[in-house]
N, C-alpha and C positions, 0 to 999 in steps of 0.2 A: 697830862696828854690824854688829846681825846680818842679813845679807841675806834678803830676803823669799823666800818658795820658793813654788812652785805643787803645788796639792794635785793627788792621782792623778787626782781629777774631772777635775781642768781641764786637765791633761795631755792624760787621754782625749779630752777635746770638743776641745782642739786638733787633736789628732793627727784624729779624725773629719772636723772642718771642714776640715784640707789636704786629706784624702782626698776628700771631697764634691765639694771644689772642681775638680778636675781628673777629668772623668768618661771615661775612656777610650772612643773610639770605633772603629771598626774599620772598613775599607773590604776586600775581597777580591778576589783574580783567582782566574779559573777558564782554563786556556790550558794544553796540553800543554808539558810542562818537560821530559818524555822523550821517543822514542822519532824518528821519519823528520821530524817538523815541530815537534820543540824550538826551533832557531831563532828562528820566529816566535812561539814563546809565551815566550819566554824575553824577546822585544822587549815583550810585553804587562804582563809580569812587573815590568822593570825601567824604562819608561815610566812605568809606575804610582808604581812606588817611587819616581822622579823628580817627580813633580809632587807625592805627599808630603810629599817633601822641602821642596818650595818652598813649602807651604800650612800646615805643621807651626804657624809662628808666629800664622798669622791663626787658626787653631784654639785655641791655646793661651790666646788674649786671650778667645776666647768660651768657658772653659773645657773645654775637651776637650783630652783627649791623642790624639793620632793614630797608627795603627799598619796596619800591610799584612799579611793573611794569605793566602797564594799557595797553589792549590792542582793539584795537576800531575791534567788530564783525558785525560792520554794520546790524545787526539783521539778519545777512545770515549764514544759516548754513554750508555751504563751508568757509566762511570765520573765523568763531567761530572755526570751527575744524582745521584749520591749524595754529590757534594761541594755543589752545591746543599742536597740534606738537611741536612747537616751545618752549611751556612751559616745555615739555617734555626735549627736550634738553637741557635746563638751570639746571642742577642740584640744583642749589641753590633755586630754587621756590619749597618751601616745600606744600603751599595748595594754590588754588584760590578761589573767592568771585566772583560769577555770576552765569552761564549769566543770564539774564536779561528775557531773552525768552526761552519757550521749547521748541522750534524748534531748538535751537541753544546749547540748554543744553543737550536732548536726544544724539547729534554725538559725541559731545565735549567730554563729561563725559566716552563714549564709549573709546577715543583716548587717555583719560588718565588712564584709569581704569589699563592698564598693568603696567604701573609705579609707581598704589597705589598713585597718589597725588588727596589728598580730595579738593574736592567741596563744596562749601555752599553758596546755593543760597538762596537769598533775596526773589524771585518772580516767580520761576517756578512753574505754577499750577498743567500742564498735568499730568494724573497718572503715563504716562507711564515714567517718568523721574526717580520715584522710585520702579515702579513695577518689572523692569528687574531684583532686586536682586543684584545690583552692590554694594562693600563696600566701594566706594569712594563717592558717590554722596550723598550730605544731604540739606535739604532747612528748611529754616525757617516758610515760608508761609504755608497756606493751601492749600490744592488739590481741583483739579474739581469738584472732588466727596463728597465735602464739600461746596465748593465755591457756583457750580452751582445750586446745590438745594435749598442755601439760598437765592441766587437771585430769584429762578423759586417760591418756596414759599413768598418772599415779593411781588413778582407781583400779585400771586395768593390771599393771605392773606392780607395784607397790602393796595394793590392798587387796591383788588378786579375786576382785569381785567375778563375778560370771554372769551375774544379773541386776538389772542397774535399773530406776526408776529415775526418769529425765523431769524437771519441773525447769519453767522459768517465768521470770515476774511479765511477760507480756510488754518489755520494755525494750528498744534497741540493745541497751547493754546486757540486760538479762537473758533475751533470746537467742542474740548473735553468740553469747557464751555456750551457752548448753546446746546450742547446733553444733559448735567446733568440738565439744567434747563428747557430744554424744556419736559425731562422724568417725574422731579418733576411736572411741572404746567399738564402734561396730567393726573399723578395721582391723582390731586384736583380739576379736571371737567374741565379742560380750553382745549378750543379749540385751536389747534395751524393751524392758517388760512392758513399760507405759511409756510415751513423751508427749507430757501435756503443759499450757501455759492458766498462769491464775493471775489477776488481778494485782497489781502491786500495794494496793489497799486492801486486800483482804487478809485477815488475823483470825480468821475460823477456818481450821485445816481440817473438821471431822471427815468430810466427803473424803479428802485425799488419804486420811490414815486409814480409814476404811477398805480405799481401794490397796494402799499399802498391805495392809493385815491379811487383806485377800491372795495379794499375789507374790508376799513373801522374798522380796530382791534382798540382795548382798549389801547393797551401799544405794545411797540417793544422790543424785547430782542435782543441784537448786543453784539456776546462775539467777540471785534475786539480792539484796541488798540488807544488811545488817537488822534493819528496824522490821522487816518482814521474816529475816530469816530466825531472830532470837525467839521468837514466839512460836513458830513453827519447831525447833528445836524442843521446847520446853512441851509442848504438846502429844510431842512424838514421845520424849521419855517417860510423859503421865501414861501413856500407853503401853507402858513397856517395850518399845522400839528403839533397840538401842543399838542399829548398826548404823556405819558411820554415814556422815552426811558431810557432802562435798560442794564446795562450789567455788566463785573468784574470789578479788579485792574487792568486792562490794562487803564481804563479812567483816573488811579490815579496821573494825574500831574497839575500842574497850567496853562500848555500851551492848557488845554480842553480848560477850557474857552475862552481863546485866539485865538482859532481856530472857536471853535463857534460861537463867538460874540453876535449879539444878540439872537442867537438860543439857547445859554448856560440858558436855562430853562428847568425844569421838567425834569432833568437825574438824574437817579440815579445808584450808582452802590457800588457793595461789594467789600472790601480788605480787606487782613491780614495788610496791612500798616497800622498803625494807625496814626491818624492826631494828629500832633504835641502837639496840645492843650490838648491832652485825656491822656497824658504820662506826669505825672508830671515829669518823671524822666529824660525825656528829653530837659528840659529846660535849664540846662548846655550845652549840646551838643548843642542844637540850636542854643545857644548865641557865642560857639566857631567857631559853622558851619558858620555863616554870618561871624564873624570877620575875619576866613581864607578863604574864597571863596569869599565874600562879595555878598553872594545872598542866598537867606532861605532855609533850609532844609525842606524836603517834607516826607512822608510815605517810601519811598524806600530809602531814606537816613538814615532813622531811621533803617529801617531793613538791609541795608548793614551795618552800623556802627555795629550793634550785629552780623550778619554776619562774619565779621573782627575779632569780639574779641572772637567769639568761633574759628576760624582757631588759631587766634592768642594764646590762652589760651589752645588749643590741642597741639600746638608746645611746650609751655612751660611744660604742663605736659607731655606729652612725654620724653622733655629732663630732666623731673627730675627721671623719670622710667628708663631711660638710664643710670643713674648715672651722672647726670648733664654735659652730653656731647650732642652735635648738634645730633637730633636724623633723623632718615633715613625716608624717604617719607611713608614706609608702617607703622613704630611706629605712626608720624602722623594721619594716615589714622584710624589707631586703636582707638588712644587716643580720635580722633572728636567724633566716632561714638559712644562710650564706657563712654565719659565724661558726668556729668551733672553740667551746666554751669549756675552760680548765678550772681547776680549783674549785669544785662543787662536790658536795657532801656525797652523791650519789656516782661519780667519779666523772671522765669527759663527756658532753653532750655536743653530738652530730645530726642533723637531720639531714632526710634522704631526699629525693625531689619531691617526696607528698606531703613532708613535714613529721614522719616516723623518724624516731630516734634510730642510728644506727645502729648502737650496741646497748645493751640493756641486761639487766641482770632480773631474775623471777625469783621470789621464797616459795617455799611452801611451808605454812602454819600451821602448828598440830594447837588444836584445843582438846587440854585432859584437866577433867576435876575441875571445873573453872579456872586455868591456867595455860597459857599460851606459850610454843617452845617454836624453834626455828627445826623445822624437819628436811631442810633440803634447799641448795641453790641452783638455778639453773641458769645458764648462759643463752643471751638470745641476740641474734645477730643479723641484720638486714641488709647486709653489704652486697 
């Protein structure tokens, strides 16, 4: 008996139907994958990939094949904005995790806004990021006007410093953080003996150390990132200056202690990215991260995992609202801003009208003799 055969037309139709059944949907990351802050940028990329791996099956059931596209912004606003324009051109990209830096997020989000490409950042703290009223930019971390005062209160209250030298790296992140910390310290009676900026590319701190030796402050507040803070700490300690060095979440990298070497002591920083051991729910994700990438997950890996989960769940929520179809960018933008996200590593996420997380935790991390420990937890609310 002759077996029935399918016509060419039927085969083609079946192939077309199969192709249509699973639409490729992408989310992108924008973060520094090269340069002095690449350690944090890689945490953003890998944390996002881990979330994608965990949610691929849900997307497959919804007829979508999920992929990641990672862009290296080199911590440079122009490069990050160029990446944003490439994202706009790729219609399959429905959301972005990142950037790491406020200075990149501000122009990149503006470039994405007309096309309604949603962004969820794990780390950008500048008030300007969300104060512009854009509908597409959201963040999981606390703002400078929460983190800066927390650092200032820590210096004035816990460290009981009376005279403080304030530095910033001349970026929107570092300057915003330092300004808020200085304002809080002054309100508590602390004397700011010097308040100045130093380019974020600077690695020779001889002139600043000379001023420190003359002014003899009780503590230093430096709004900057670990790639600069590490060498600064080493040079400080090499010159015998052992006073506390305090800053924000830009210090939150395992590379800080490596770069500081023997100077990795008496350093404190505030961060919205939790230490992994402070988040019991992160244990499984940490094990999966180690198995997948061969390295340890850090605080920004946890925050990026949750940021990606928000984007991905936002896409699924938008798809359901659209009748189980692949949603538009505008529908995803609306779903992310308007949904409540549960079962995340860092707790419930809900955004206010500007894209700021309504409730969050902030941690104080101490670095002593090259080892990190949690020095306190601060609850932050924007309700």
